[in-house]
N, CA, C and O atoms as CSV, one atom per row, in Angstrom:
chain,resi,resn,atom,element,x,y,z
A,1,UNK,N,N,23.699,-56.879,25.484
A,1,UNK,CA,C,22.714,-56.247,24.633
A,1,UNK,C,C,22.189,-57.259,23.620
A,1,UNK,O,O,22.817,-58.283,23.351
A,2,UNK,N,N,21.058,-56.951,23.084
A,2,UNK,CA,C,20.384,-57.858,22.157
A,2,UNK,C,C,21.111,-57.940,20.818
A,2,UNK,O,O,21.674,-56.956,20.338
A,3,UNK,N,N,21.088,-59.119,20.235
A,3,UNK,CA,C,21.630,-59.291,18.885
A,3,UNK,C,C,20.517,-59.199,17.853
A,3,UNK,O,O,20.736,-59.454,16.669
A,4,UNK,N,N,19.324,-58.834,18.304
A,4,UNK,CA,C,18.162,-58.667,17.438
A,4,UNK,C,C,17.731,-57.197,17.444
A,4,UNK,O,O,18.044,-56.466,18.384
A,5,UNK,N,N,17.023,-56.763,16.412
A,5,UNK,CA,C,16.514,-55.384,16.410
A,5,UNK,C,C,15.629,-55.134,17.632
A,5,UNK,O,O,14.946,-56.035,18.118
A,6,UNK,N,N,15.656,-53.912,18.107
A,6,UNK,CA,C,14.855,-53.527,19.260
A,6,UNK,C,C,13.777,-52.560,18.788
A,6,UNK,O,O,14.074,-51.504,18.231
A,7,UNK,N,N,12.535,-52.930,19.015
A,7,UNK,CA,C,11.407,-52.069,18.670
A,7,UNK,C,C,11.193,-51.077,19.812
A,7,UNK,O,O,10.896,-51.485,20.935
A,8,UNK,N,N,11.338,-49.793,19.543
A,8,UNK,CA,C,11.244,-48.789,20.605
A,8,UNK,C,C,9.850,-48.715,21.217
A,8,UNK,O,O,9.723,-48.486,22.420
A,9,UNK,N,N,8.804,-48.903,20.417
A,9,UNK,CA,C,7.440,-48.884,20.968
A,9,UNK,C,C,7.254,-50.025,21.967
A,9,UNK,O,O,6.636,-49.842,23.016
A,10,UNK,N,N,7.783,-51.189,21.644
A,10,UNK,CA,C,7.702,-52.326,22.562
A,10,UNK,C,C,8.524,-52.063,23.817
A,10,UNK,O,O,8.089,-52.376,24.926
A,11,UNK,N,N,9.706,-51.492,23.645
A,11,UNK,CA,C,10.547,-51.158,24.797
A,11,UNK,C,C,9.824,-50.185,25.724
A,11,UNK,O,O,9.819,-50.371,26.941
A,12,UNK,N,N,9.218,-49.156,25.157
A,12,UNK,CA,C,8.505,-48.170,25.970
A,12,UNK,C,C,7.268,-48.766,26.648
A,12,UNK,O,O,6.909,-48.363,27.754
A,13,UNK,N,N,6.627,-49.714,25.991
A,13,UNK,CA,C,5.441,-50.354,26.568
A,13,UNK,C,C,5.787,-51.291,27.720
A,13,UNK,O,O,4.895,-51.722,28.451
A,14,UNK,N,N,7.068,-51.614,27.894
A,14,UNK,CA,C,7.467,-52.583,28.908
A,14,UNK,C,C,7.600,-51.983,30.310
A,14,UNK,O,O,7.869,-52.713,31.264
A,15,UNK,N,N,7.418,-50.660,30.452
A,15,UNK,CA,C,7.515,-50.037,31.780
A,15,UNK,C,C,6.587,-48.824,31.840
A,15,UNK,O,O,6.207,-48.265,30.812
A,16,UNK,N,N,6.233,-48.429,33.061
A,16,UNK,CA,C,5.309,-47.309,33.273
A,16,UNK,C,C,5.960,-46.108,33.953
A,16,UNK,O,O,5.454,-44.992,33.833
A,17,UNK,N,N,7.063,-46.306,34.659
A,17,UNK,CA,C,7.655,-45.260,35.475
A,17,UNK,C,C,8.064,-44.056,34.636
A,17,UNK,O,O,8.625,-44.187,33.548
A,18,UNK,N,N,7.764,-42.874,35.181
A,18,UNK,CA,C,8.165,-41.627,34.537
A,18,UNK,C,C,9.552,-41.207,35.016
A,18,UNK,O,O,9.942,-41.499,36.147
A,19,UNK,N,N,10.286,-40.525,34.152
A,19,UNK,CA,C,11.611,-39.996,34.464
A,19,UNK,C,C,12.536,-41.096,34.975
A,19,UNK,O,O,13.341,-40.863,35.877
A,20,UNK,N,N,12.423,-42.288,34.403
A,20,UNK,CA,C,13.205,-43.442,34.826
A,20,UNK,C,C,13.689,-44.200,33.586
A,20,UNK,O,O,13.087,-45.203,33.203
A,21,UNK,N,N,14.770,-43.730,32.955
A,21,UNK,CA,C,15.188,-44.270,31.666
A,21,UNK,C,C,15.625,-45.735,31.703
A,21,UNK,O,O,16.145,-46.237,32.700
A,22,UNK,N,N,15.388,-46.394,30.565
A,22,UNK,CA,C,15.815,-47.776,30.354
A,22,UNK,C,C,16.882,-47.789,29.264
A,22,UNK,O,O,16.755,-47.098,28.253
A,23,UNK,N,N,17.916,-48.567,29.474
A,23,UNK,CA,C,18.986,-48.702,28.485
A,23,UNK,C,C,18.538,-49.744,27.474
A,23,UNK,O,O,18.377,-50.915,27.818
A,24,UNK,N,N,18.333,-49.322,26.213
A,24,UNK,CA,C,17.881,-50.264,25.193
A,24,UNK,C,C,19.046,-50.919,24.453
A,24,UNK,O,O,18.920,-52.037,23.954
A,25,UNK,N,N,20.175,-50.223,24.383
A,25,UNK,CA,C,21.368,-50.783,23.753
A,25,UNK,C,C,22.553,-49.883,24.081
A,25,UNK,O,O,22.399,-48.842,24.719
A,26,UNK,N,N,23.721,-50.294,23.643
A,26,UNK,CA,C,24.926,-49.482,23.817
A,26,UNK,C,C,25.632,-49.343,22.471
A,26,UNK,O,O,25.602,-50.251,21.641
A,27,UNK,N,N,26.261,-48.198,22.275
A,27,UNK,CA,C,27.084,-47.931,21.100
A,27,UNK,C,C,28.438,-47.489,21.632
A,27,UNK,O,O,28.566,-46.401,22.192
A,28,UNK,N,N,29.446,-48.333,21.456
A,28,UNK,CA,C,30.771,-48.075,22.028
A,28,UNK,C,C,30.612,-47.845,23.530
A,28,UNK,O,O,30.162,-48.743,24.241
A,29,UNK,N,N,30.964,-46.685,24.017
A,29,UNK,CA,C,30.864,-46.397,25.453
A,29,UNK,C,C,29.650,-45.532,25.777
A,29,UNK,O,O,29.650,-44.828,26.787
A,30,UNK,N,N,28.621,-45.572,24.942
A,30,UNK,CA,C,27.423,-44.755,25.127
A,30,UNK,C,C,26.180,-45.618,25.317
A,30,UNK,O,O,26.022,-46.656,24.675
A,31,UNK,N,N,25.302,-45.169,26.210
A,31,UNK,CA,C,23.990,-45.784,26.374
A,31,UNK,C,C,22.996,-45.117,25.447
A,31,UNK,O,O,23.023,-43.901,25.258
A,32,UNK,N,N,22.121,-45.918,24.874
A,32,UNK,CA,C,20.933,-45.423,24.193
A,32,UNK,C,C,19.790,-45.740,25.155
A,32,UNK,O,O,19.484,-46.904,25.413
A,33,UNK,N,N,19.167,-44.690,25.678
A,33,UNK,CA,C,18.137,-44.847,26.707
A,33,UNK,C,C,16.806,-44.320,26.194
A,33,UNK,O,O,16.765,-43.376,25.406
A,34,UNK,N,N,15.718,-44.935,26.645
A,34,UNK,CA,C,14.386,-44.404,26.388
A,34,UNK,C,C,13.732,-44.103,27.729
A,34,UNK,O,O,14.005,-44.760,28.734
A,35,UNK,N,N,12.864,-43.099,27.723
A,35,UNK,CA,C,12.173,-42.719,28.954
A,35,UNK,C,C,10.804,-42.149,28.619
A,35,UNK,O,O,10.573,-41.597,27.543
A,36,UNK,N,N,9.916,-42.304,29.579
A,36,UNK,CA,C,8.611,-41.649,29.536
A,36,UNK,C,C,8.688,-40.480,30.511
A,36,UNK,O,O,9.230,-40.607,31.609
A,37,UNK,N,N,8.142,-39.347,30.097
A,37,UNK,CA,C,8.231,-38.154,30.935
A,37,UNK,C,C,6.893,-37.426,30.963
A,37,UNK,O,O,6.114,-37.486,30.012
A,38,UNK,N,N,6.647,-36.746,32.063
A,38,UNK,CA,C,5.481,-35.863,32.211
A,38,UNK,C,C,5.773,-34.946,33.390
A,38,UNK,O,O,6.343,-35.376,34.392
A,39,UNK,N,N,5.381,-33.682,33.268
A,39,UNK,CA,C,5.648,-32.715,34.327
A,39,UNK,C,C,7.057,-32.161,34.199
A,39,UNK,O,O,7.647,-32.162,33.119
A,40,UNK,N,N,7.582,-31.689,35.322
A,40,UNK,CA,C,8.905,-31.062,35.336
A,40,UNK,C,C,9.953,-32.002,35.905
A,40,UNK,O,O,9.694,-32.751,36.847
A,41,UNK,N,N,11.121,-31.951,35.324
A,41,UNK,CA,C,12.275,-32.676,35.856
A,41,UNK,C,C,12.952,-31.773,36.880
A,41,UNK,O,O,12.275,-30.937,37.479
A,42,UNK,N,N,14.210,-31.899,37.101
A,42,UNK,CA,C,14.962,-31.087,38.047
A,42,UNK,C,C,16.023,-30.309,37.266
A,42,UNK,O,O,16.591,-30.825,36.303
A,43,UNK,N,N,16.289,-29.062,37.685
A,43,UNK,CA,C,17.393,-28.320,37.085
A,43,UNK,C,C,18.682,-29.076,37.374
A,43,UNK,O,O,18.947,-29.451,38.515
A,44,UNK,N,N,19.485,-29.297,36.329
A,44,UNK,CA,C,20.736,-30.027,36.504
A,44,UNK,C,C,21.694,-29.713,35.362
A,44,UNK,O,O,21.312,-29.127,34.349
A,45,UNK,N,N,22.938,-30.116,35.550
A,45,UNK,CA,C,23.951,-29.938,34.507
A,45,UNK,C,C,24.891,-31.134,34.515
A,45,UNK,O,O,25.208,-31.694,35.565
A,46,UNK,N,N,25.324,-31.505,33.328
A,46,UNK,CA,C,26.335,-32.539,33.142
A,46,UNK,C,C,27.640,-31.811,32.822
A,46,UNK,O,O,27.779,-31.202,31.762
A,47,UNK,N,N,28.582,-31.882,33.740
A,47,UNK,CA,C,29.821,-31.104,33.599
A,47,UNK,C,C,30.754,-31.634,32.520
A,47,UNK,O,O,31.545,-30.873,31.963
A,48,UNK,N,N,30.674,-32.947,32.212
A,48,UNK,CA,C,31.675,-33.551,31.341
A,48,UNK,C,C,31.135,-34.110,30.030
A,48,UNK,O,O,31.889,-34.684,29.245
A,49,UNK,N,N,29.834,-33.946,29.787
A,49,UNK,CA,C,29.276,-34.510,28.555
A,49,UNK,C,C,28.080,-33.715,28.075
A,49,UNK,O,O,27.346,-33.127,28.870
A,50,UNK,N,N,27.893,-33.705,26.767
A,50,UNK,CA,C,26.668,-33.172,26.182
A,50,UNK,C,C,25.561,-34.188,26.426
A,50,UNK,O,O,25.830,-35.343,26.754
A,51,UNK,N,N,24.298,-33.745,26.262
A,51,UNK,CA,C,23.163,-34.664,26.394
A,51,UNK,C,C,22.287,-34.547,25.155
A,51,UNK,O,O,21.803,-33.465,24.821
A,52,UNK,N,N,22.091,-35.667,24.482
A,52,UNK,CA,C,21.327,-35.752,23.232
A,52,UNK,C,C,19.896,-36.178,23.540
A,52,UNK,O,O,19.676,-37.182,24.218
A,53,UNK,N,N,18.919,-35.414,23.041
A,53,UNK,CA,C,17.501,-35.729,23.172
A,53,UNK,C,C,16.888,-35.935,21.792
A,53,UNK,O,O,17.125,-35.137,20.885
A,54,UNK,N,N,16.109,-36.987,21.627
A,54,UNK,CA,C,15.265,-37.207,20.456
A,54,UNK,C,C,13.848,-37.387,20.973
A,54,UNK,O,O,13.589,-38.306,21.751
A,55,UNK,N,N,12.928,-36.529,20.557
A,55,UNK,CA,C,11.535,-36.652,20.975
A,55,UNK,C,C,10.847,-37.650,20.055
A,55,UNK,O,O,10.700,-37.415,18.856
A,56,UNK,N,N,10.426,-38.776,20.643
A,56,UNK,CA,C,9.747,-39.813,19.872
A,56,UNK,C,C,8.276,-39.485,19.679
A,56,UNK,O,O,7.748,-39.609,18.574
A,57,UNK,N,N,7.612,-39.067,20.754
A,57,UNK,CA,C,6.215,-38.633,20.658
A,57,UNK,C,C,5.881,-37.750,21.847
A,57,UNK,O,O,6.591,-37.735,22.852
A,58,UNK,N,N,4.782,-37.012,21.711
A,58,UNK,CA,C,4.345,-36.123,22.783
A,58,UNK,C,C,4.919,-34.727,22.623
A,58,UNK,O,O,5.252,-34.292,21.521
A,59,UNK,N,N,5.029,-34.027,23.767
A,59,UNK,CA,C,5.542,-32.659,23.761
A,59,UNK,C,C,6.688,-32.560,24.761
A,59,UNK,O,O,6.648,-33.169,25.830
A,60,UNK,N,N,7.701,-31.793,24.405
A,60,UNK,CA,C,8.845,-31.619,25.297
A,60,UNK,C,C,9.442,-30.232,25.119
A,60,UNK,O,O,9.698,-29.777,24.004
A,61,UNK,N,N,9.651,-29.581,26.247
A,61,UNK,CA,C,10.405,-28.326,26.296
A,61,UNK,C,C,11.631,-28.588,27.149
A,61,UNK,O,O,11.588,-29.353,28.112
A,62,UNK,N,N,12.716,-27.944,26.780
A,62,UNK,CA,C,13.921,-28.006,27.596
A,62,UNK,C,C,14.274,-26.573,27.960
A,62,UNK,O,O,14.640,-25.773,27.098
A,63,UNK,N,N,14.161,-26.260,29.234
A,63,UNK,CA,C,14.549,-24.939,29.723
A,63,UNK,C,C,16.053,-24.946,29.945
A,63,UNK,O,O,16.618,-25.941,30.398
A,64,UNK,N,N,16.699,-23.830,29.624
A,64,UNK,CA,C,18.161,-23.729,29.664
A,64,UNK,C,C,18.587,-22.478,30.416
A,64,UNK,O,O,17.978,-21.417,30.278
A,65,UNK,N,N,19.641,-22.615,31.215
A,65,UNK,CA,C,20.293,-21.478,31.873
A,65,UNK,C,C,21.769,-21.594,31.551
A,65,UNK,O,O,22.484,-22.394,32.154
A,66,UNK,N,N,22.229,-20.783,30.586
A,66,UNK,CA,C,23.622,-20.862,30.137
A,66,UNK,C,C,24.600,-20.375,31.204
A,66,UNK,O,O,25.645,-20.990,31.416
A,67,UNK,N,N,24.263,-19.277,31.871
A,67,UNK,CA,C,25.080,-18.768,32.971
A,67,UNK,C,C,24.224,-17.821,33.798
A,67,UNK,O,O,23.097,-17.504,33.420
A,68,UNK,N,N,24.756,-17.374,34.917
A,68,UNK,CA,C,23.985,-16.564,35.859
A,68,UNK,C,C,23.536,-15.237,35.261
A,68,UNK,O,O,22.515,-14.691,35.680
A,69,UNK,N,N,24.276,-14.706,34.291
A,69,UNK,CA,C,23.949,-13.403,33.720
A,69,UNK,C,C,22.974,-13.479,32.542
A,69,UNK,O,O,22.382,-12.467,32.169
A,70,UNK,N,N,22.802,-14.649,31.962
A,70,UNK,CA,C,21.926,-14.798,30.795
A,70,UNK,C,C,20.512,-15.160,31.256
A,70,UNK,O,O,20.342,-15.887,32.235
A,71,UNK,N,N,19.505,-14.654,30.552
A,71,UNK,CA,C,18.138,-15.031,30.915
A,71,UNK,C,C,17.862,-16.494,30.565
A,71,UNK,O,O,18.449,-17.052,29.638
A,72,UNK,N,N,16.965,-17.089,31.324
A,72,UNK,CA,C,16.530,-18.453,31.030
A,72,UNK,C,C,15.848,-18.453,29.669
A,72,UNK,O,O,15.166,-17.495,29.305
A,73,UNK,N,N,16.038,-19.538,28.918
A,73,UNK,CA,C,15.349,-19.684,27.640
A,73,UNK,C,C,14.828,-21.106,27.534
A,73,UNK,O,O,15.184,-21.962,28.343
A,74,UNK,N,N,13.994,-21.358,26.549
A,74,UNK,CA,C,13.443,-22.699,26.370
A,74,UNK,C,C,13.456,-23.061,24.899
A,74,UNK,O,O,13.251,-22.210,24.033
A,75,UNK,N,N,13.699,-24.337,24.625
A,75,UNK,CA,C,13.559,-24.870,23.283
A,75,UNK,C,C,12.409,-25.876,23.315
A,75,UNK,O,O,12.246,-26.625,24.278
A,76,UNK,N,N,11.625,-25.877,22.251
A,76,UNK,CA,C,10.494,-26.793,22.152
A,76,UNK,C,C,10.783,-27.800,21.065
A,76,UNK,O,O,11.107,-27.441,19.933
A,77,UNK,N,N,10.663,-29.066,21.423
A,77,UNK,CA,C,10.880,-30.140,20.457
A,77,UNK,C,C,9.539,-30.652,19.965
A,77,UNK,O,O,8.565,-30.702,20.716
A,78,UNK,N,N,9.503,-31.023,18.721
A,78,UNK,CA,C,8.349,-31.679,18.103
A,78,UNK,C,C,8.742,-33.134,17.855
A,78,UNK,O,O,9.931,-33.435,17.753
A,79,UNK,N,N,7.782,-34.032,17.757
A,79,UNK,CA,C,8.125,-35.431,17.500
A,79,UNK,C,C,9.054,-35.570,16.289
A,79,UNK,O,O,8.803,-35.015,15.219
A,80,UNK,N,N,10.122,-36.324,16.496
A,80,UNK,CA,C,11.111,-36.522,15.442
A,80,UNK,C,C,12.255,-35.537,15.473
A,80,UNK,O,O,13.207,-35.676,14.704
A,81,UNK,N,N,12.186,-34.526,16.358
A,81,UNK,CA,C,13.272,-33.544,16.403
A,81,UNK,C,C,14.280,-33.895,17.482
A,81,UNK,O,O,13.970,-34.593,18.447
A,82,UNK,N,N,15.495,-33.395,17.295
A,82,UNK,CA,C,16.586,-33.643,18.231
A,82,UNK,C,C,17.133,-32.329,18.752
A,82,UNK,O,O,17.011,-31.283,18.114
A,83,UNK,N,N,17.736,-32.410,19.925
A,83,UNK,CA,C,18.400,-31.246,20.517
A,83,UNK,C,C,19.524,-31.752,21.400
A,83,UNK,O,O,19.382,-32.768,22.081
A,84,UNK,N,N,20.647,-31.039,21.388
A,84,UNK,CA,C,21.772,-31.380,22.236
A,84,UNK,C,C,21.991,-30.252,23.236
A,84,UNK,O,O,22.179,-29.095,22.860
A,85,UNK,N,N,21.964,-30.611,24.520
A,85,UNK,CA,C,22.304,-29.668,25.581
A,85,UNK,C,C,23.814,-29.753,25.772
A,85,UNK,O,O,24.335,-30.817,26.106
A,86,UNK,N,N,24.524,-28.644,25.564
A,86,UNK,CA,C,25.983,-28.692,25.717
A,86,UNK,C,C,26.402,-28.947,27.166
A,86,UNK,O,O,25.706,-28.565,28.107
A,87,UNK,N,N,27.534,-29.591,27.317
A,87,UNK,CA,C,28.062,-29.862,28.660
A,87,UNK,C,C,28.141,-28.578,29.475
A,87,UNK,O,O,28.484,-27.515,28.957
A,88,UNK,N,N,27.817,-28.698,30.753
A,88,UNK,CA,C,27.911,-27.563,31.666
A,88,UNK,C,C,26.711,-26.643,31.681
A,88,UNK,O,O,26.622,-25.773,32.548
A,89,UNK,N,N,25.778,-26.805,30.745
A,89,UNK,CA,C,24.604,-25.929,30.686
A,89,UNK,C,C,23.500,-26.496,31.580
A,89,UNK,O,O,23.094,-27.648,31.426
A,90,UNK,N,N,23.023,-25.679,32.509
A,90,UNK,CA,C,21.906,-26.109,33.350
A,90,UNK,C,C,20.660,-26.230,32.483
A,90,UNK,O,O,20.390,-25.379,31.635
A,91,UNK,N,N,19.908,-27.300,32.712
A,91,UNK,CA,C,18.693,-27.507,31.925
A,91,UNK,C,C,17.661,-28.274,32.741
A,91,UNK,O,O,17.985,-28.971,33.703
A,92,UNK,N,N,16.390,-28.121,32.319
A,92,UNK,CA,C,15.287,-28.822,32.958
A,92,UNK,C,C,14.267,-29.202,31.895
A,92,UNK,O,O,13.536,-28.342,31.405
A,93,UNK,N,N,14.208,-30.485,31.531
A,93,UNK,CA,C,13.168,-30.935,30.604
A,93,UNK,C,C,11.802,-30.892,31.300
A,93,UNK,O,O,11.697,-31.054,32.516
A,94,UNK,N,N,10.762,-30.670,30.490
A,94,UNK,CA,C,9.400,-30.672,31.016
A,94,UNK,C,C,8.431,-31.008,29.897
A,94,UNK,O,O,8.679,-30.731,28.723
A,95,UNK,N,N,7.318,-31.614,30.295
A,95,UNK,CA,C,6.291,-32.004,29.331
A,95,UNK,C,C,4.928,-31.834,29.972
A,95,UNK,O,O,4.663,-32.387,31.039
A,96,UNK,N,N,4.065,-31.072,29.325
A,96,UNK,CA,C,2.717,-30.867,29.856
A,96,UNK,C,C,1.854,-32.112,29.690
A,96,UNK,O,O,1.202,-32.549,30.639
A,97,UNK,N,N,1.848,-32.682,28.492
A,97,UNK,CA,C,0.952,-33.799,28.200
A,97,UNK,C,C,1.601,-35.160,28.234
A,97,UNK,O,O,0.923,-36.175,28.073
A,98,UNK,N,N,2.907,-35.201,28.442
A,98,UNK,CA,C,3.634,-36.466,28.446
A,98,UNK,C,C,4.365,-36.685,27.137
A,98,UNK,O,O,3.950,-36.199,26.084
A,99,UNK,N,N,5.453,-37.420,27.219
A,99,UNK,CA,C,6.285,-37.651,26.038
A,99,UNK,C,C,7.105,-38.920,26.221
A,99,UNK,O,O,7.278,-39.422,27.331
A,100,UNK,N,N,7.599,-39.415,25.106
A,100,UNK,CA,C,8.581,-40.496,25.077
A,100,UNK,C,C,9.823,-39.936,24.410
A,100,UNK,O,O,9.752,-39.324,23.344
A,101,UNK,N,N,10.971,-40.155,25.059
A,101,UNK,CA,C,12.212,-39.592,24.546
A,101,UNK,C,C,13.280,-40.671,24.438
A,101,UNK,O,O,13.221,-41.695,25.118
A,102,UNK,N,N,14.262,-40.422,23.568
A,102,UNK,CA,C,15.448,-41.249,23.442
A,102,UNK,C,C,16.628,-40.358,23.814
A,102,UNK,O,O,16.736,-39.227,23.338
A,103,UNK,N,N,17.506,-40.870,24.661
A,103,UNK,CA,C,18.680,-40.140,25.127
A,103,UNK,C,C,19.937,-40.903,24.725
A,103,UNK,O,O,19.941,-42.133,24.675
A,104,UNK,N,N,20.984,-40.172,24.445
A,104,UNK,CA,C,22.264,-40.764,24.063
A,104,UNK,C,C,23.316,-40.129,24.951
A,104,UNK,O,O,23.608,-38.939,24.826
A,105,UNK,N,N,23.896,-40.938,25.868
A,105,UNK,CA,C,24.841,-40.408,26.847
A,105,UNK,C,C,25.924,-41.441,27.131
A,105,UNK,O,O,25.699,-42.636,26.939
A,106,UNK,N,N,27.108,-40.996,27.588
A,106,UNK,CA,C,28.125,-41.967,27.971
A,106,UNK,C,C,27.599,-42.916,29.055
A,106,UNK,O,O,26.903,-42.488,29.976
A,107,UNK,N,N,27.934,-44.193,28.939
A,107,UNK,CA,C,27.538,-45.177,29.941
A,107,UNK,C,C,27.997,-44.710,31.317
A,107,UNK,O,O,29.131,-44.264,31.493
A,108,UNK,N,N,27.093,-44.822,32.288
A,108,UNK,CA,C,27.399,-44.410,33.654
A,108,UNK,C,C,27.020,-42.984,33.972
A,108,UNK,O,O,27.181,-42.552,35.113
A,109,UNK,N,N,26.519,-42.232,32.996
A,109,UNK,CA,C,26.119,-40.856,33.246
A,109,UNK,C,C,24.870,-40.835,34.119
A,109,UNK,O,O,23.871,-41.474,33.789
A,110,UNK,N,N,24.921,-40.112,35.219
A,110,UNK,CA,C,23.788,-39.977,36.129
A,110,UNK,C,C,22.753,-39.037,35.517
A,110,UNK,O,O,23.104,-37.970,35.014
A,111,UNK,N,N,21.497,-39.424,35.557
A,111,UNK,CA,C,20.434,-38.637,34.911
A,111,UNK,C,C,20.326,-37.219,35.459
A,111,UNK,O,O,19.899,-36.316,34.739
A,112,UNK,N,N,20.700,-37.005,36.708
A,112,UNK,CA,C,20.613,-35.671,37.292
A,112,UNK,C,C,21.941,-34.917,37.237
A,112,UNK,O,O,22.088,-33.862,37.854
A,113,UNK,N,N,22.896,-35.458,36.504
A,113,UNK,CA,C,24.175,-34.785,36.331
A,113,UNK,C,C,24.989,-34.704,37.612
A,113,UNK,O,O,24.654,-35.318,38.625
A,114,UNK,N,N,26.065,-33.932,37.541
A,114,UNK,CA,C,26.930,-33.742,38.704
A,114,UNK,C,C,26.493,-32.545,39.541
A,114,UNK,O,O,26.869,-32.413,40.706
A,115,UNK,N,N,25.694,-31.678,38.928
A,115,UNK,CA,C,25.231,-30.474,39.630
A,115,UNK,C,C,23.722,-30.408,39.443
A,115,UNK,O,O,23.229,-30.376,38.316
A,116,UNK,N,N,22.985,-30.387,40.566
A,116,UNK,CA,C,21.523,-30.385,40.473
A,116,UNK,C,C,20.889,-29.812,41.716
A,116,UNK,O,O,21.513,-29.712,42.773
A,117,UNK,N,N,19.614,-29.433,41.563
A,117,UNK,CA,C,18.820,-29.002,42.701
A,117,UNK,C,C,18.440,-30.237,43.509
A,117,UNK,O,O,18.775,-31.363,43.141
A,118,UNK,N,N,17.737,-30.010,44.616
A,118,UNK,CA,C,17.234,-31.134,45.401
A,118,UNK,C,C,16.375,-32.017,44.504
A,118,UNK,O,O,15.570,-31.523,43.715
A,119,UNK,N,N,16.554,-33.316,44.633
A,119,UNK,CA,C,15.864,-34.261,43.752
A,119,UNK,C,C,14.487,-34.591,44.315
A,119,UNK,O,O,14.388,-35.173,45.395
A,120,UNK,N,N,13.412,-34.226,43.593
A,120,UNK,CA,C,12.063,-34.534,44.076
A,120,UNK,C,C,11.766,-36.032,43.976
A,120,UNK,O,O,12.456,-36.768,43.270
A,121,UNK,N,N,10.730,-36.469,44.694
A,121,UNK,CA,C,10.388,-37.895,44.753
A,121,UNK,C,C,10.058,-38.494,43.390
A,121,UNK,O,O,10.290,-39.684,43.176
A,122,UNK,N,N,9.520,-37.695,42.456
A,122,UNK,CA,C,9.107,-38.256,41.168
A,122,UNK,C,C,10.277,-38.446,40.187
A,122,UNK,O,O,10.077,-38.946,39.080
A,123,UNK,N,N,11.480,-38.053,40.582
A,123,UNK,CA,C,12.651,-38.158,39.716
A,123,UNK,C,C,13.516,-39.334,40.168
A,123,UNK,O,O,13.878,-39.434,41.340
A,124,UNK,N,N,13.838,-40.213,39.237
A,124,UNK,CA,C,14.688,-41.362,39.495
A,124,UNK,C,C,16.122,-40.987,39.113
A,124,UNK,O,O,16.456,-40.929,37.930
A,125,UNK,N,N,16.967,-40.735,40.115
A,125,UNK,CA,C,18.372,-40.423,39.857
A,125,UNK,C,C,19.089,-41.749,39.604
A,125,UNK,O,O,19.355,-42.504,40.539
A,126,UNK,N,N,19.398,-42.026,38.344
A,126,UNK,CA,C,19.932,-43.337,37.961
A,126,UNK,C,C,20.915,-43.189,36.809
A,126,UNK,O,O,20.967,-42.149,36.152
A,127,UNK,N,N,21.675,-44.217,36.576
A,127,UNK,CA,C,22.520,-44.285,35.378
A,127,UNK,C,C,21.810,-45.097,34.291
A,127,UNK,O,O,22.420,-45.489,33.297
A,128,UNK,N,N,20.513,-45.342,34.496
A,128,UNK,CA,C,19.704,-46.108,33.537
A,128,UNK,C,C,19.462,-47.510,34.038
A,128,UNK,O,O,20.362,-48.154,34.578
A,129,UNK,N,N,18.244,-47.981,33.858
A,129,UNK,CA,C,17.871,-49.335,34.258
A,129,UNK,C,C,17.928,-50.253,33.037
A,129,UNK,O,O,17.697,-49.802,31.915
A,130,UNK,N,N,18.230,-51.526,33.243
A,130,UNK,CA,C,18.204,-52.441,32.102
A,130,UNK,C,C,16.779,-52.577,31.562
A,130,UNK,O,O,15.809,-52.503,32.317
A,131,UNK,N,N,16.671,-52.770,30.296
A,131,UNK,CA,C,15.383,-53.005,29.665
A,131,UNK,C,C,14.978,-54.448,29.938
A,131,UNK,O,O,15.710,-55.378,29.600
A,132,UNK,N,N,13.832,-54.631,30.539
A,132,UNK,CA,C,13.364,-55.976,30.856
A,132,UNK,C,C,12.685,-56.577,29.634
A,132,UNK,O,O,12.085,-55.862,28.831
A,133,UNK,N,N,12.783,-57.882,29.500
A,133,UNK,CA,C,12.026,-58.547,28.456
A,133,UNK,C,C,12.711,-58.743,27.209
A,133,UNK,O,O,12.140,-59.300,26.272
């Protein structure tokens, strides 16, 4: 990781791919990832970890399904707001106009979790790509 400050705007400008996070740094055993998003992701759940979202810019909704008996609900993030999806909760991020997000997850966490629907072509199932440049 870099021994210099990392400018998030520059990091985000270094790639175009949607739903394909880049690891900008690490904190202990956690990745700090940034991603560009637009449209719908895939319903998924992380069985062993919470997932931290910080909306940097744009619009983001996170749809949640707590269990089979509870109705689906959605939370809407505004730029600068954070939300944590608890471990085991099915969720699907989505953005109508596009967004930039920062994620905080244990290193090696797969973006589509351990439980997910079929992965569409526009979704990059990864543990995060290195930040180039």
